[in-house]
N, C-alpha and C positions, 0 to 999 in steps of 0.2 A: 529425574534430571530433565530441566528444560532443553530441548534440542534446538538446532538452528531453524526448523521448520516452524517452531512455535514463535521464535523470534522474528522470522519472516512474516508470519500470520498476524502477530500483533502489530508490526509496523503497517501491515495492510490495513489495520483498522484505526488509522491515524486521524486526528481532528477533522481533516477534510472528509474522510470517510464517515465518521461519528455524525458530523453536520448534515452530510447528504442522507444517511438513513434516517436521522431525526426529521429532517425536512420532508421525506417521504412518507414516514409514519404519521407525522402531523397532518399532512396534506391529505393522505388516502386512506389513513387508519390501518386497521388489520387487513384490508384488502391488498396489501403490498407485501405481506408475508411470503407469498409464494415465490417471490424472487429468491429467497434465501435458498432453499433446496434445488433451485434451478442453477444457481450460480456456483454451487459446491463442486461438482464435477469439473466445471471450467476452471475454478480456480485451482484445483488439484493438478489439472493438465498443464497450465502454463507454468507453475512453479516447479513441477517434476521435470519438465523438458529443460529449463534452466539449471536446475540442480544436477541433472545427468550431464548436461553439457560441460559445466564446470568440473565435474567428478571425472568423466571419462576423457575429455579432451585436455583438461589440466588448465584451462585458460578462462578467463572471465568472459562475458557476453561479448562485449565490443571488440575485445582482442581476438575472440573467435570470428565476429564477422569481418574484421579487417583481414584475416588469414583468408576467407572463403569467398569474400564478394568484391567487387570492383569499388572504387572510392565514390563513383556516383550514387551507389547504393549506400554506402557507409555513411557519409557526412550528412545526408538528409536525417537519416535515422539519429546521428549524434545531436543535429540541432533540436529535432523533437524531443530526444530524451533529456537534454539539459534544460530545455525551456520548460517542459513539464515539470522537472524536479524542482526548478527554481520556484515556479508557481505554486506547486504543492508545498514547499518548505515555507513559502510566505504566508500560504493560507494556514498552514498548521501553527505557525509562531503567533499568527494573529488570534487563531482559535485558542491557543493556550494562555495568552494574555488576556483575552476576554473573560475566560474562565477564572482566572486569577484575580482579575479586577474586582469580581464580585465580592472578595474578601480582603484584597490589598488595595489601599486607598491612593494609588499612584496611576498616572496617565497611561493608557494603553501602550502607546509609543515607547514610554519608557520602560514598561514591563517586557515589551517585545525585544528591546536592545539587551536587558538584562538576561533574559532567558537565551538569546542568542549567544551571548557572552559565556554563559555557563556551559551550554552545549559545546561550543567551539573550544573551550579550555579542556574539556574532557577529550575530545579529539587531537588537540595539539599536545597535551601534556600525558595523557593516559595511555597504557599499553593495549594492544590487542585484547589481551586476557581480561584486563580491567573492564573494558567496554563491553566484552561478551557476558561478564557477570553482572554488570549494572543492567544491560538489556534484558537478561532473564528475569530480573527481579521486577522491572518495569512492566514487562509483558503480563505480570499478575494483576496489575491495575485494571485491566479490562474485566476482570471477573465482577467489578463492581456493577457493570451494566446489568449482569444476570440477577444480581441481588435486587437491584433497582426494579427491573421488570417484574419480579415476583411480589414485590411491594405494592406494585399497582393492582394486584388482584384481578387479572383479566378473566373473562368468560372463557373457560376452557374448551368449551364446544365450538364457540365462534373462532377461537384460536385455531383449532384443528381444521375446521372447514375452510378458513381463509388460507391455511398453510398448504392444504391439498388442492384447492379450486383456484386456477389463475383466473384473475380479472383483468383484462386489457382494454385500455383505452387509447384509441389511435388520434390523440391530440397532442400538440406540441409540449405541453407541460408535462404530461403523463410520460412521453417518450424522453423528454429531456432527462427525468428523474431516473428512468430505466437506463438510458445511456451513462448517467453520471454513476449509478450504482454499479454498472459493469465497470466503467473506467477506474473507480476508486477500488474495487475488488480485485481487479485484474491489473492495477497499475504497472506500468512499464518499469518503474523505479524497483519493484520487487523481483523483476527477472534479473537485472544487473546485480541486486543485492545476493541474492540466493546463489547465482552462479559463482560471484567472487568469494561468498562465505565459503563455498567448497575449497576454493584455491587458498584462501586464509587459514583454513582448518589443516590443509597439507603443509603450507608453510609453518605453521605451529608445531608440527611434528618433524621438522628438518628438511622437507622437501621443498628447497627455494628453487630448483631449477625445473624448467617445463618438463624435461625428460624424465625426471623422477616423479612428477605428478600424473603423467599420461596412464591412462587405464583405469579399470575398476573391475572388481569380481563380480559376479552374479549376487554373492551373499551381500556386498557392499551396496549394490543397487537395490536390493530388497529392503536393506535397512534404510535406505534412502527414500524409497516408497512410502515405507511405514512412518518415517520422521515427518515427511512432507503431508501425508494424509492427516496425521494427528494435528499438525500446524493448520492445515487448512479447516479441520473440523472445528478447531479452537476459533480461529478468524470468521467462520461462518456463523457459529454459535453467537458470538457478540453482535454481528450484523443482525441476526434474527431478533435478539432480545433488545436492541436498541429500536428497531420498528416496532417492536411489541409494546415497549414501555411508552414511547410517545403516541403510538396509535390507540392504545387502551385508555389514555389520559387526556393528552391535548386534543386530538381529533375528535374524541367522545364529547369534549367540552367546548367544541366548536373553535379552538384556537389552532388554525389551519395554517398559519404562516409564522415561521420563526426566523430571526436573523443571525442565529448562531447557535452553536452546540451549547454555548453558555447560557444563551437565552432559553433554549430548551430546558436546561437545568432549573433555571429559575421558575419557569412555567410549571415544572413538574411538582415543585416544593408544596404548594397550597393543594395539589390533587392527589399527591401520593405520599406526603410528608417529607418534613426537612431532611431526614437521612436520605431518602431517595434523590432529592436535587443534590446533596452533597456527594453522594456515590457518583452522580453523573459527572459532576465536576472533577472529581478525583480521577476518573477514567480519562477525561480529556487531557488533563494535565500530564498524567503518568505516560500515557501513550504518546503524547506530543514530544515529551523529553526523549522518548524511545526513536520515533520516527523521523524528527529533524536531522539528526546525524545521518541516519541512513540515507536520507535524501541528499544530503550536501556530499556524502562520501560517494553515493552513487554517480552523482555528477562527474565528481573527480575521476572515479574509475573509468567512465565513459570517455572522458576527454583524453585522459593520458594514454588510454589504450588505443583510441583511434589514431593518434599519433606516433604509435610504436614506442612510448615511453614506459618506465617502470612506476609503478606506485602501489604500495600495499600499507596497511595500518601496522604492519610489522616494521615499517621502515621509521627512522627518525626524520622530523621535519627537516633537517639540514640535508639529508640524503635523497629527498624526494620532493624538491621545491614546487615543481608545477603541480604535483599531487595535492600536497596541503595549501598551496597557493590557491588553487581552483576551490577547495573546500571554504577557504577564508573569503574568497569573492562571491561565490554563491550565497554564503552566509549574510554578507553585507548588502547584496542585492535584495535578498528575501526581507531583510530588516527595512531596506528602502522602500520596497513596494508597499509596506505597511503604513508609510506615512503619506501615501496619495489619496487616501479617504474612500477606498472601495467598499462597498457593503459588504460585511463580513461573510453573511450568508452566501451571497450570490458570488463570491470569490471562492468559497468552498466548493460549490455546486460545479462552478465553470472550470475548476481545477480538475474535477472528476470528468467532465467532458472532454477536456483536452487530453486527458488520460486514456479516456474511451476511443478516441480517433486514432491514438498511437499503438493501440492494442492489436488489430489486425495484421498490419505489415511486420511487427516485430515478431509475432507469432509465427507468421509464414516463415521468415527467416530462421526461426529456431527449428521449424519443422524440417526444412531443408537441410541444415546441418546435422540434426540429429538422426537423419537417414542417410548422411554421406559416409560411406564405408572407410573413404581416406581419413575422416576425422575421427570416428567413432569405432573403427574396427568391426568386431562382430557383435558390439553393442548397440547397433542401429536399433530403431523403433519396432515393435511388434504391431500386427495390424490393429489390436485394440487401443494402443496408445495413439497412433495415428488417426484412427476414427474419432477418437475422443477430442483430440487436439484440433483436427481438421474441422470437425463440428463446432468447436469454440471458435475458430477464426470465421467460419461462415454466419454463426450466430451474432457475433460482435460486429461483423461488416454490415450485416442486415439491419441491425439495430441502428448503426449510424446513419446508413441510407434512409431509414424511415424517418429519422430525425431532421436530416436535410430536406426530405421531401416536405415535411411539416412547415419548414421555414420558408421553403419556395412556394407552396401552395397556400 
């Protein structure tokens, strides 16, 4: 059974992330593979904290922030979260449309609009149970990248050496891609989604009131750790194989610049075979239809919770107007951004950079909350969790500082 952690992990590998990883692989080849194992513990730390917060405290991320922090802390986080989700959703819709456009003879803006309508229809008319089942099946689309990478027949000794030996370049382009990879793999929208998934799962079994959802046993938290670890391993595996497939083919052939994940798929076809290219496209489309509703719903969670309003995928649209209205509004804006003529690849990478800058402050807030006994009772973090999450906050903050430094200098 595919758990919520795998759904979150799959959503983390959205078209924006795939485009970013493909760009890194094409630009720097296998030399970028070391990023995957370095990011894995950080991915686990942030998703586990958000999952634990939702499970133990019984509320979604921004509901918890509203309870714990003053409004001058809450509202900037809200603006950053919603803006990041809108940009990411727009980039992902564009990525899906670009991939489909390789085989569907329609203008990309038309495909963007049609894809957005399909996604929104599922959110508006579908039940939470239906969405969860669809998301679980769509998550499997990412396995296409593993198959595509194997078909490129990379040099295994070089792959192992590049995985275990970090090669770092202190220039703006390299650091931009590092921060973009951090931003897309630790995207703020997955914190919101995972914490609210815990709440939605509780509502699904009849615990609609906050007092019914508060608290979790140690057995439940062990199960959560296992579920999150499996999900992040899955997500990290896809990250690794996207870089591997593009690094072993595009970079090796001197094709170091790509404009989109769809462009990467087309470039792969003459180098690794038609099937590899088609699998790459299938992964982009499948995970795009998974990630976009998670982002638009995430923005809705953030907004309604910040203003103390109710909103759940278990609610009918007529009973949660602000929640579903926000989903509709974010979807419309995301579609609109795709009509402004932005370069698809730059939009994908910049969405990752935006997410990267929002990671450290949100992670610090989650650390404070998950160490607050008023919120977590006796389920506050242990030293290991604090060390891992604190280290992640420091690393992500340092990476963004280095990037800003390269811009200034």
